[in-house]
FIVEX-996643 format. One record per residue (C-alpha): residue number from 1; y, x, z. Coordinates in pm, whole numbers, always signed. Layout:
N
<site seq="NUM" Y="Y" X="X" Z="Z"/>
...
% end
This chain:
143
<site seq="1" Y="+8065" X="+6812" Z="+11005"/>
<site seq="2" Y="+7829" X="+7110" Z="+11116"/>
<site seq="3" Y="+7787" X="+7488" Z="+11013"/>
<site seq="4" Y="+7462" X="+7394" Z="+10807"/>
<site seq="5" Y="+7700" X="+7202" Z="+10571"/>
<site seq="6" Y="+7887" X="+7507" Z="+10480"/>
<site seq="7" Y="+7557" X="+7737" Z="+10441"/>
<site seq="8" Y="+7427" X="+7461" Z="+10209"/>
<site seq="9" Y="+7722" X="+7507" Z="+9991"/>
<site seq="10" Y="+7770" X="+7874" Z="+10004"/>
<site seq="11" Y="+7431" X="+8000" Z="+10071"/>
<site seq="12" Y="+7250" X="+8184" Z="+10352"/>
<site seq="13" Y="+7284" X="+8551" Z="+10217"/>
<site seq="14" Y="+7422" X="+8804" Z="+10457"/>
<site seq="15" Y="+7525" X="+9146" Z="+10384"/>
<site seq="16" Y="+7371" X="+9392" Z="+10650"/>
<site seq="17" Y="+7400" X="+9778" Z="+10718"/>
<site seq="18" Y="+7223" X="+9997" Z="+10956"/>
<site seq="19" Y="+7428" X="+10131" Z="+11270"/>
<site seq="20" Y="+7343" X="+10511" Z="+11157"/>
<site seq="21" Y="+7536" X="+10466" Z="+10821"/>
<site seq="22" Y="+7886" X="+10600" Z="+10797"/>
<site seq="23" Y="+8220" X="+10399" Z="+10808"/>
<site seq="24" Y="+8262" X="+10535" Z="+10458"/>
<site seq="25" Y="+7935" X="+10360" Z="+10323"/>
<site seq="26" Y="+8037" X="+10035" Z="+10507"/>
<site seq="27" Y="+8393" X="+10012" Z="+10343"/>
<site seq="28" Y="+8193" X="+10076" Z="+10006"/>
<site seq="29" Y="+7969" X="+9799" Z="+10053"/>
<site seq="30" Y="+8262" X="+9560" Z="+10177"/>
<site seq="31" Y="+8458" X="+9654" Z="+9863"/>
<site seq="32" Y="+8181" X="+9614" Z="+9618"/>
<site seq="33" Y="+8067" X="+9278" Z="+9767"/>
<site seq="34" Y="+8434" X="+9161" Z="+9814"/>
<site seq="35" Y="+8354" X="+9042" Z="+10154"/>
<site seq="36" Y="+8550" X="+9091" Z="+10493"/>
<site seq="37" Y="+8243" X="+9219" Z="+10720"/>
<site seq="38" Y="+7912" X="+9339" Z="+10729"/>
<site seq="39" Y="+7653" X="+9239" Z="+11032"/>
<site seq="40" Y="+7480" X="+9553" Z="+11150"/>
<site seq="41" Y="+7115" X="+9550" Z="+11200"/>
<site seq="42" Y="+6903" X="+9774" Z="+11402"/>
<site seq="43" Y="+6585" X="+9607" Z="+11294"/>
<site seq="44" Y="+6503" X="+9489" Z="+11658"/>
<site seq="45" Y="+6775" X="+9206" Z="+11698"/>
<site seq="46" Y="+6902" X="+8965" Z="+11473"/>
<site seq="47" Y="+7254" X="+9086" Z="+11525"/>
<site seq="48" Y="+7335" X="+9431" Z="+11675"/>
<site seq="49" Y="+7702" X="+9428" Z="+11584"/>
<site seq="50" Y="+7945" X="+9359" Z="+11324"/>
<site seq="51" Y="+8180" X="+9594" Z="+11133"/>
<site seq="52" Y="+8504" X="+9446" Z="+10968"/>
<site seq="53" Y="+8773" X="+9569" Z="+10764"/>
<site seq="54" Y="+8988" X="+9562" Z="+11052"/>
<site seq="55" Y="+8752" X="+9788" Z="+11259"/>
<site seq="56" Y="+8756" X="+10033" Z="+10982"/>
<site seq="57" Y="+9147" X="+10048" Z="+10972"/>
<site seq="58" Y="+9157" X="+10071" Z="+11349"/>
<site seq="59" Y="+8902" X="+10361" Z="+11340"/>
<site seq="60" Y="+9110" X="+10537" Z="+11076"/>
<site seq="61" Y="+9432" X="+10468" Z="+11267"/>
<site seq="62" Y="+9305" X="+10585" Z="+11611"/>
<site seq="63" Y="+9081" X="+10882" Z="+11465"/>
<site seq="64" Y="+9195" X="+10991" Z="+11140"/>
<site seq="65" Y="+9014" X="+10989" Z="+10798"/>
<site seq="66" Y="+8725" X="+11188" Z="+10943"/>
<site seq="67" Y="+8619" X="+10880" Z="+11105"/>
<site seq="68" Y="+8503" X="+10764" Z="+10777"/>
<site seq="69" Y="+8214" X="+11006" Z="+10816"/>
<site seq="70" Y="+8133" X="+10887" Z="+11153"/>
<site seq="71" Y="+7835" X="+10621" Z="+11202"/>
<site seq="72" Y="+7927" X="+10255" Z="+11222"/>
<site seq="73" Y="+7769" X="+10247" Z="+11576"/>
<site seq="74" Y="+8084" X="+10425" Z="+11690"/>
<site seq="75" Y="+8318" X="+10150" Z="+11584"/>
<site seq="76" Y="+8130" X="+9823" Z="+11553"/>
<site seq="77" Y="+8196" X="+9531" Z="+11763"/>
<site seq="78" Y="+7867" X="+9510" Z="+11963"/>
<site seq="79" Y="+7943" X="+9192" Z="+12152"/>
<site seq="80" Y="+7915" X="+8941" Z="+11879"/>
<site seq="81" Y="+7965" X="+8584" Z="+11923"/>
<site seq="82" Y="+7709" X="+8368" Z="+11716"/>
<site seq="83" Y="+7648" X="+7985" Z="+11638"/>
<site seq="84" Y="+7381" X="+7780" Z="+11528"/>
<site seq="85" Y="+7351" X="+7546" Z="+11209"/>
<site seq="86" Y="+7420" X="+7247" Z="+11431"/>
<site seq="87" Y="+7724" X="+7403" Z="+11591"/>
<site seq="88" Y="+8033" X="+7179" Z="+11479"/>
<site seq="89" Y="+8293" X="+7324" Z="+11248"/>
<site seq="90" Y="+8558" X="+7237" Z="+11524"/>
<site seq="91" Y="+8362" X="+7446" Z="+11796"/>
<site seq="92" Y="+8356" X="+7745" Z="+11515"/>
<site seq="93" Y="+8733" X="+7712" Z="+11468"/>
<site seq="94" Y="+8785" X="+7724" Z="+11840"/>
<site seq="95" Y="+8553" X="+8018" Z="+11865"/>
<site seq="96" Y="+8739" X="+8217" Z="+11590"/>
<site seq="97" Y="+9084" X="+8124" Z="+11735"/>
<site seq="98" Y="+9012" X="+8221" Z="+12086"/>
<site seq="99" Y="+8837" X="+8535" Z="+11991"/>
<site seq="100" Y="+9074" X="+8632" Z="+11716"/>
<site seq="101" Y="+8798" X="+8714" Z="+11475"/>
<site seq="102" Y="+8714" X="+8583" Z="+11151"/>
<site seq="103" Y="+8340" X="+8596" Z="+11083"/>
<site seq="104" Y="+8054" X="+8430" Z="+11283"/>
<site seq="105" Y="+7684" X="+8502" Z="+11231"/>
<site seq="106" Y="+7435" X="+8196" Z="+11228"/>
<site seq="107" Y="+7125" X="+8247" Z="+11432"/>
<site seq="108" Y="+6838" X="+8025" Z="+11447"/>
<site seq="109" Y="+6514" X="+8059" Z="+11623"/>
<site seq="110" Y="+6609" X="+8434" Z="+11705"/>
<site seq="111" Y="+6652" X="+8510" Z="+11340"/>
<site seq="112" Y="+6963" X="+8539" Z="+11123"/>
<site seq="113" Y="+7028" X="+8240" Z="+10927"/>
<site seq="114" Y="+7375" X="+8304" Z="+10760"/>
<site seq="115" Y="+7746" X="+8396" Z="+10843"/>
<site seq="116" Y="+8052" X="+8175" Z="+10796"/>
<site seq="117" Y="+8390" X="+8308" Z="+10757"/>
<site seq="118" Y="+8739" X="+8155" Z="+10851"/>
<site seq="119" Y="+8765" X="+8096" Z="+10482"/>
<site seq="120" Y="+8461" X="+7903" Z="+10459"/>
<site seq="121" Y="+8568" X="+7696" Z="+10746"/>
<site seq="122" Y="+8912" X="+7656" Z="+10620"/>
<site seq="123" Y="+8787" X="+7542" Z="+10260"/>
<site seq="124" Y="+8542" X="+7274" Z="+10404"/>
<site seq="125" Y="+8798" X="+7152" Z="+10625"/>
<site seq="126" Y="+9056" X="+7105" Z="+10361"/>
<site seq="127" Y="+8778" X="+6907" Z="+10141"/>
<site seq="128" Y="+8715" X="+6700" Z="+10446"/>
<site seq="129" Y="+9103" X="+6622" Z="+10483"/>
<site seq="130" Y="+9135" X="+6539" Z="+10101"/>
<site seq="131" Y="+8826" X="+6311" Z="+10113"/>
<site seq="132" Y="+8989" X="+6118" Z="+10420"/>
<site seq="133" Y="+9323" X="+6092" Z="+10230"/>
<site seq="134" Y="+9143" X="+5964" Z="+9933"/>
<site seq="135" Y="+8967" X="+5712" Z="+10122"/>
<site seq="136" Y="+9295" X="+5600" Z="+10282"/>
<site seq="137" Y="+9442" X="+5573" Z="+9944"/>
<site seq="138" Y="+9172" X="+5360" Z="+9812"/>
<site seq="139" Y="+9173" X="+5149" Z="+10109"/>
<site seq="140" Y="+9556" X="+5066" Z="+10060"/>
<site seq="141" Y="+9514" X="+4996" Z="+9704"/>
<site seq="142" Y="+9259" X="+4733" Z="+9781"/>
<site seq="143" Y="+9441" X="+4568" Z="+10061"/>
% end
C-alpha cells in the first residue's frame, strides 16, 4: 500500500500558513480546521517548514505567553521530512516513528501534493488488517 491510496481517500488539500504570521494565528487555524499541523510556505519552496500543536506548546512553555505574538518562523520545524505518493505506508510509519513526528508532507515534482498524518496511516493500516482477517475467515469457511 502506498501514500497515494491515503490521498485518494482523504483528499489532497493542505492547510498552509506564511512564516511571518504569529503563533496565535497558527493556533487559531489549527483549532478552526481541527488539524494538528500547518505547513509553512514562503512561496519559493513547496515546504519551508511545519508548525504543529507540539511546537506551539513548547514555545509557550519555553518563552511564555508572549511567544504567541512571535512569528511562526521563530518556532517552526525547518528540516521537514517529506515523502512521495509512491512511498509505502510502511516506510512512512517508520519515518514517523524514528523522527517522532505525526505529519509528513507529500511532494511530487517539486510541488506540494498533500499531507499524511499518523491518524491517516493508522486508519488505512487497520482497514488493511480487517480486510486480511475477513479474507482468512472466508477462506476457512470454504475449506
